[in-house]
C-alpha positions as CSV (number, residue, x, y, z in Angstrom):
1,M,-61.0,51.0,35.8
2,F,-59.5,48.7,38.4
3,G,-59.1,49.7,41.9
4,I,-55.8,50.1,43.6
5,D,-56.3,46.8,45.5
6,E,-57.1,44.9,42.3
7,I,-54.1,45.9,40.2
8,P,-51.6,43.3,41.7
9,T,-54.2,40.5,41.0
10,V,-54.6,41.6,37.4
11,V,-50.9,41.8,36.9
12,G,-50.4,38.3,38.3
13,I,-53.1,36.9,36.0
14,F,-51.5,38.4,32.9
15,S,-48.1,37.2,33.9
16,A,-49.3,33.7,34.3
17,F,-51.0,33.7,30.9
18,G,-47.8,35.1,29.4
19,L,-45.7,32.4,31.0
20,V,-48.0,29.6,29.8
21,F,-47.9,31.0,26.3
22,T,-44.1,31.3,26.2
23,V,-43.6,27.7,27.4
24,S,-46.1,26.3,24.9
25,L,-44.5,28.2,22.0
26,F,-41.0,26.9,23.1
27,A,-42.2,23.3,23.2
28,W,-43.9,23.6,19.8
29,I,-40.7,24.9,18.2
30,C,-38.6,22.1,19.7
31,C,-41.1,19.5,18.4
32,Q,-40.9,21.0,14.9
33,R,-37.1,20.9,14.9
34,K,-37.0,17.3,16.2
35,S,-39.4,16.2,13.5
36,S,-37.5,17.9,10.7
37,K,-34.2,16.3,12.0
38,S,-35.7,12.8,12.0
39,N,-36.7,13.2,8.3
40,K,-33.4,14.5,7.3
41,T,-30.7,12.2,5.9
42,P,-27.5,12.3,8.0
43,P,-24.6,13.9,6.4
44,Y,-22.1,11.8,4.5
45,K,-19.4,12.1,7.2
46,F,-21.8,10.8,9.9
47,V,-22.8,7.8,7.8
48,H,-19.1,7.2,7.1
49,V,-18.2,7.1,10.8
50,L,-21.2,4.9,11.7
51,K,-20.9,2.2,9.0
52,G,-17.2,2.2,8.4
53,V,-17.6,2.4,4.6
54,D,-16.1,4.8,2.2
55,I,-18.7,6.8,0.3
56,Y,-16.6,9.7,-0.7
57,P,-15.7,10.2,-4.4
58,E,-12.3,8.9,-5.3
59,N,-11.3,11.8,-7.6
60,L,-11.1,14.8,-5.3
61,S,-8.2,16.4,-7.1
62,S,-8.8,19.2,-9.6
63,K,-6.0,18.0,-11.8
64,K,-6.9,16.6,-15.1
65,K,-5.6,13.2,-15.9
66,F,-3.3,12.4,-18.8
67,G,-5.9,11.4,-21.3
68,A,-9.7,11.5,-21.7
69,D,-11.4,11.5,-18.2
70,D,-14.8,10.5,-19.6
71,K,-13.5,7.3,-21.1
72,N,-11.6,6.4,-17.9
73,E,-14.8,6.8,-15.9
74,V,-16.6,4.3,-18.2
75,K,-13.7,2.0,-18.1
76,N,-13.6,2.1,-14.2
77,K,-17.3,1.3,-14.0
78,L,-16.9,-1.7,-16.3
79,A,-14.1,-3.0,-14.1
80,V,-16.3,-3.3,-11.0
81,P,-16.6,-7.0,-10.1
82,K,-19.9,-8.6,-9.7
83,N,-19.3,-9.5,-6.1
84,A,-18.3,-6.0,-5.1
85,L,-20.5,-4.1,-2.6
86,H,-22.7,-1.6,-4.4
87,L,-23.7,1.4,-2.3
88,D,-26.8,3.2,-3.5
89,L,-27.1,6.4,-1.4
90,E,-30.8,6.8,-2.5
91,K,-31.8,3.5,-0.8
92,R,-30.8,4.4,2.7
93,D,-33.4,4.6,5.4
94,L,-34.1,7.6,7.6
95,N,-31.3,6.7,10.0
96,G,-28.7,6.6,7.2
97,N,-28.4,2.8,7.2
98,F,-28.2,0.6,4.1
99,P,-30.5,-2.3,3.6
100,K,-29.0,-5.7,4.3
101,T,-28.1,-7.8,1.3
102,N,-27.2,-11.4,1.1
103,L,-24.0,-11.5,-0.9
104,K,-23.7,-15.3,-0.8
105,G,-27.0,-16.0,-2.4
106,G,-26.2,-14.5,-5.8
107,S,-25.8,-11.0,-7.0
108,P,-28.5,-8.4,-6.3
109,P,-30.7,-7.3,-9.2
110,D,-29.0,-3.9,-9.2
111,L,-25.6,-5.5,-9.9
112,E,-27.0,-7.7,-12.6
113,N,-28.2,-4.7,-14.6
114,V,-24.9,-2.7,-14.3
115,T,-23.3,-4.0,-17.5
116,P,-26.1,-3.3,-20.0
117,K,-26.6,0.2,-18.7
118,L,-22.9,1.0,-18.9
119,L,-22.7,-0.4,-22.4
120,S,-25.3,2.1,-23.6
121,E,-23.4,4.9,-21.7
122,G,-20.2,3.8,-23.4
123,E,-21.7,4.1,-26.8
124,K,-22.8,7.7,-26.0
125,E,-19.4,8.6,-24.9
126,G,-17.8,7.3,-28.1
127,V,-16.1,4.2,-26.7
128,S,-15.1,1.8,-29.4
129,P,-17.0,-1.5,-29.6
130,D,-13.7,-3.4,-29.7
131,S,-12.6,-2.0,-26.3
132,L,-16.0,-2.8,-24.7
133,K,-16.0,-6.3,-26.2
134,S,-12.5,-6.9,-24.8
135,S,-13.4,-5.6,-21.4
136,T,-16.4,-7.8,-21.0
137,S,-15.2,-11.0,-22.6
138,L,-12.0,-11.4,-20.6
139,S,-11.8,-14.4,-18.4
140,S,-11.0,-14.2,-14.7
141,E,-7.4,-15.4,-15.3
142,E,-6.8,-12.8,-18.0
143,K,-8.2,-10.1,-15.7
144,Q,-5.8,-11.1,-13.0
145,E,-2.8,-10.8,-15.4
146,K,-3.9,-7.2,-16.4
147,L,-1.9,-4.9,-14.1
148,G,-2.6,-1.6,-15.8
149,T,-0.6,0.9,-17.9
150,L,2.0,3.4,-16.9
151,F,2.2,6.8,-18.7
152,F,5.3,9.0,-18.5
153,S,7.5,11.4,-20.5
154,L,11.2,11.7,-21.1
155,E,13.2,14.8,-21.9
156,Y,16.8,16.0,-21.9
157,N,17.7,19.6,-21.2
158,F,21.0,20.3,-23.1
159,E,21.4,23.8,-21.5
160,K,21.4,22.5,-17.9
161,K,22.7,19.0,-18.9
162,T,19.8,17.3,-17.0
163,F,17.7,14.3,-17.6
164,V,14.0,14.9,-16.9
165,V,11.4,12.2,-16.2
166,N,7.7,13.1,-15.7
167,I,5.6,10.3,-14.2
168,K,2.1,11.3,-15.4
169,E,-0.3,8.6,-14.4
170,A,-1.3,4.9,-14.2
171,R,-4.5,3.4,-15.5
172,G,-6.3,0.2,-14.6
173,L,-4.3,-0.9,-11.6
174,P,-5.6,-4.0,-9.8
175,A,-7.3,-3.6,-6.3
176,M,-4.8,-4.7,-3.6
177,D,-7.3,-4.2,-0.8
178,E,-10.0,-6.9,-1.0
179,Q,-12.3,-5.1,1.4
180,S,-12.5,-1.7,-0.2
181,M,-11.7,-3.1,-3.7
182,T,-9.2,-0.3,-4.3
183,S,-5.4,0.6,-3.8
184,D,-3.2,3.3,-2.4
185,P,-0.6,3.4,-5.2
186,Y,2.7,5.1,-5.5
187,I,5.8,4.6,-7.8
188,K,9.5,4.1,-7.1
189,M,11.9,4.8,-10.0
190,T,15.6,3.8,-10.3
191,I,18.1,4.6,-13.0
192,L,20.0,1.5,-13.8
193,P,22.6,0.0,-13.9
194,E,24.3,2.1,-11.1
195,K,21.2,2.7,-9.0
196,K,22.6,6.0,-7.9
197,H,19.4,7.9,-8.6
198,K,16.3,6.6,-6.7
199,V,13.1,8.6,-6.4
200,K,9.4,7.9,-5.5
201,T,6.1,9.7,-6.0
202,R,3.6,10.6,-3.3
203,V,0.9,8.0,-2.3
204,L,-2.5,8.6,-3.8
205,R,-5.3,7.2,-1.6
206,K,-8.1,4.9,-2.8
207,T,-7.7,5.0,-6.6
208,L,-7.0,2.5,-9.4
209,D,-6.2,5.4,-11.9
210,P,-3.7,7.6,-10.0
211,A,-2.7,10.9,-11.6
212,F,0.7,11.7,-10.2
213,D,2.0,14.3,-12.6
214,E,5.4,14.5,-10.8
215,T,8.6,15.6,-12.5
216,F,12.1,14.4,-11.5
217,T,15.2,16.1,-12.7
218,F,18.6,14.3,-12.6
219,Y,21.8,16.3,-12.8
220,G,25.2,15.2,-13.9
221,I,24.1,12.7,-16.6
222,P,25.8,13.4,-20.0
223,Y,23.7,13.0,-23.1
224,T,26.2,10.5,-24.5
225,Q,25.5,8.2,-21.4
226,I,21.7,8.2,-21.8
227,Q,21.8,5.3,-24.3
228,E,23.5,3.1,-21.8
229,L,20.9,3.6,-19.1
230,A,17.6,2.0,-18.3
231,L,14.6,3.2,-16.2
232,H,13.0,0.8,-13.7
233,F,9.6,1.7,-12.3
234,T,8.1,-0.3,-9.4
235,I,4.4,0.2,-8.8
236,L,3.4,-0.4,-5.2
237,S,0.3,0.0,-3.0
238,F,0.9,1.5,0.5
239,D,-0.1,-0.6,3.5
240,R,-0.2,1.1,6.8
241,F,-0.1,-2.1,8.9
242,S,2.3,-4.3,7.0
243,R,4.7,-4.4,4.1
244,D,3.6,-2.5,1.0
245,D,2.1,-4.6,-1.8
246,I,4.0,-4.8,-5.1
247,I,1.7,-4.4,-8.0
248,G,4.2,-4.8,-10.8
249,E,7.1,-3.2,-12.6
250,V,8.1,-1.5,-15.9
251,L,11.6,-1.6,-17.4
252,I,12.6,0.9,-20.1
253,P,16.0,0.6,-21.8
254,L,16.9,4.0,-23.1
255,A,19.0,2.6,-26.0
256,G,17.5,3.7,-29.3
257,I,15.3,6.5,-27.7
258,E,16.2,9.8,-29.4
259,L,15.7,12.8,-27.0
260,S,17.4,15.5,-29.1
261,D,14.1,16.5,-30.7
262,G,12.4,17.3,-27.4
263,K,10.0,15.7,-25.0
264,I,8.8,12.2,-25.7
265,L,5.5,10.8,-24.4
266,M,5.5,7.1,-23.7
267,N,3.3,4.4,-22.1
268,R,4.0,0.8,-21.1
269,E,2.1,-2.1,-19.8
270,I,2.8,-3.0,-16.2
271,I,4.1,-6.5,-15.8
272,K,4.4,-8.9,-12.8
273,R,7.5,-8.3,-10.6
274,N,10.3,-10.7,-11.7
275,V,11.7,-12.0,-8.5
276,R,13.4,-15.4,-8.6
277,K,11.7,-16.9,-5.5
278,S,11.8,-20.4,-7.0
279,S,15.6,-20.3,-7.1
280,G,15.8,-19.7,-3.3
281,R,16.4,-16.7,-1.1
282,G,20.2,-17.4,-0.6
283,E,22.1,-18.6,2.4
284,L,23.3,-17.1,5.7
285,L,26.2,-18.2,7.8
286,I,25.5,-17.7,11.5
287,S,27.6,-18.5,14.6
288,L,25.9,-18.9,18.0
289,C,27.2,-19.4,21.6
290,Y,25.1,-19.7,24.7
291,Q,26.8,-18.8,28.0
292,S,24.9,-20.5,30.8
293,T,26.9,-18.9,33.5
294,T,26.2,-15.3,32.4
295,N,22.9,-16.2,30.7
296,T,23.9,-14.4,27.5
297,L,23.6,-15.4,23.8
298,T,26.4,-14.4,21.4
299,V,25.3,-14.1,17.8
300,V,27.8,-13.5,15.0
301,V,26.5,-12.7,11.5
302,L,29.3,-14.0,9.3
303,K,28.4,-14.2,5.6
304,A,25.6,-14.3,3.1
305,R,25.8,-15.9,-0.4
306,H,23.7,-16.4,-3.5
307,L,21.3,-13.6,-2.6
308,P,18.7,-13.2,-5.3
309,K,18.1,-10.2,-7.5
310,S,16.3,-7.4,-5.6
311,D,15.4,-5.8,-8.9
312,V,16.3,-6.1,-12.6
313,S,19.7,-4.5,-12.0
314,G,21.0,-7.9,-10.6
315,L,22.6,-6.3,-7.5
316,S,21.4,-5.6,-4.0
317,D,22.7,-3.7,-1.0
318,P,22.2,-6.2,1.8
319,Y,22.3,-5.9,5.5
320,V,21.0,-8.2,8.3
321,K,18.5,-7.2,11.0
322,V,18.6,-9.5,14.2
323,N,15.6,-9.7,16.4
324,L,15.5,-11.5,19.8
325,Y,12.1,-12.8,21.0
326,H,11.1,-14.1,24.4
327,A,7.7,-15.9,24.5
328,K,6.8,-14.5,21.0
329,K,7.6,-10.9,22.1
330,R,10.5,-9.0,20.7
331,I,12.8,-7.8,23.5
332,S,15.9,-6.7,21.6
333,K,17.0,-5.8,18.0
334,K,20.4,-5.2,16.3
335,K,21.5,-4.7,12.7
336,T,24.7,-5.0,10.6
337,H,26.2,-2.5,8.3
338,V,25.1,-2.3,4.6
339,K,27.2,-4.0,2.0
340,K,27.0,-2.3,-1.4
341,C,26.1,-4.0,-4.6
342,T,26.9,-7.7,-3.9
343,P,25.0,-11.0,-3.8
344,N,27.8,-12.5,-1.6
345,A,28.3,-10.2,1.5
346,V,30.8,-10.6,4.3
347,F,29.6,-9.0,7.6
348,N,31.6,-10.5,10.5
349,E,29.6,-8.6,13.1
350,L,29.0,-9.8,16.7
351,F,26.1,-9.1,19.0
352,V,25.6,-10.1,22.6
353,F,22.0,-10.5,24.0
354,D,21.0,-10.9,27.6
355,I,18.6,-13.7,28.2
356,P,15.7,-12.7,30.6
357,C,15.1,-16.4,31.6
358,E,17.0,-19.5,32.6
359,G,17.5,-21.6,29.4
360,L,16.6,-21.1,25.8
361,E,13.2,-22.8,25.8
362,E,11.2,-19.7,25.1
363,I,13.9,-17.8,23.2
364,S,14.1,-17.4,19.4
365,V,16.3,-15.4,17.1
366,E,15.0,-13.9,13.8
367,F,17.4,-12.9,11.0
368,L,16.0,-10.6,8.2
369,V,18.2,-10.0,5.2
370,L,17.1,-6.7,3.7
371,D,18.0,-4.6,0.6
372,S,18.8,-1.1,1.6
373,E,16.7,1.4,-0.4
374,R,17.5,5.0,0.1
375,G,14.5,7.2,0.7
376,S,11.9,4.3,0.9
377,R,11.0,1.2,2.8
378,N,13.6,-1.5,2.6
379,E,12.6,-4.8,1.0
380,V,13.1,-8.1,2.7
381,I,15.3,-10.5,0.7
382,G,15.0,-13.5,3.0
383,R,14.2,-14.6,6.5
384,L,15.6,-17.1,9.0
385,V,14.4,-18.1,12.5
386,L,16.4,-20.1,14.9
387,E,14.6,-21.7,17.9
388,A,13.8,-25.0,19.5
389,A,10.7,-25.6,17.4
390,A,12.5,-24.7,14.1
391,E,12.7,-27.4,11.4
392,G,15.8,-28.4,9.5
393,T,19.2,-26.8,10.2
394,G,17.6,-24.1,12.4
395,G,16.4,-26.6,14.9
396,E,19.6,-28.6,14.7
397,H,21.8,-25.5,15.3
398,W,19.6,-24.5,18.3
399,K,19.9,-28.0,19.9
400,E,23.7,-28.0,19.5
401,I,24.2,-24.7,21.3
402,C,21.9,-25.9,24.1
403,D,23.8,-29.2,24.4
404,Y,27.2,-27.6,24.2
405,P,27.1,-24.3,26.1
406,R,30.2,-22.0,25.9
407,R,31.0,-23.4,22.5
408,Q,30.8,-21.2,19.4
409,I,29.0,-23.2,16.7
410,A,28.6,-21.9,13.1
411,K,26.3,-23.2,10.4
412,W,25.0,-22.3,6.9
413,H,21.2,-21.8,6.7
414,M,18.8,-21.5,3.8
415,L,16.8,-18.3,3.8
416,C,13.0,-18.5,3.2
417,D,10.6,-15.9,1.9
418,G,10.1,-12.9,4.1
């Protein structure tokens, strides 16, 4: 037994041993956790943020596509170009990085062996040899012309007197984003020739085989009038930072299509958008007057003529947007009213802009002629820029208003592509 005087000493010794043991155990546990974390592959989301590449699966929706999904997967794999970036998640290092590959010096060995492997898989899935042969033997020019296929259904409800269109899906769309080799497609549909009914689907992200499965019901269309109508589908790819890319279009005249027996399933090849850019964008009549005393610029948008077809209906709903720039920076904007269904519009609208500097050396005026599309982004028909550095009539017009201030001068100008 310990004496009374020795008890504090013994307690202190045991406390010291206990503290050393606790600290050692804590340090050992921390080392084990750090070692296990270093050997663990970072989660997908972490790799995505670090490297800026998309490694998530494209088909996150639980909806089934219109058709055989297995065959579509084989077809999508065959459509991968040889120069595309191939991400193999099993070949990452411990930090989640991908090994560097030299894309200029030829294709990696993994990419060279993609086609033979997929051919054997296609045979197992029951893909016909003809389809595989056609997909592998197409030249580069033919592949560029292939814009995919649109699947949809038509139906007429006699009880409610409604025309029903179901946009099911699109297959084999081209990649509009060269970096990610994919698209963000959506579809705009218009009933021609009156263009009263305009609808569009939602945007599906990062897919070349979008499954929309969206139904649009149109009221007030008699069944006797169906034969006189046509459906115009425009397939686009959404672009957050600029104008949406137009993939192609599909035109379906309803003459000869019998809807009295019920729903009809249809599919059509997507063709290139038929816009007559070669015949010009039309002309715009503009009047300008520079007031040097008040340092203002008066702009009058008078007329537009010979505007091209905005779509297959042959008619557009034009209006003009006027932007004033100072040293390449937009400082003011105006727009005219919309003129319905005409290629030759009369606007006669006047705008007065205050000039923030003496003279017009750093000033330019941009005119955008747009086609008004209800419920969607308006399409640019043509563009005109008037400034000192402009060529042709634009530069001549600008020089005249500088040489003859306080005089209203009008000129016709050819529009260029927007």
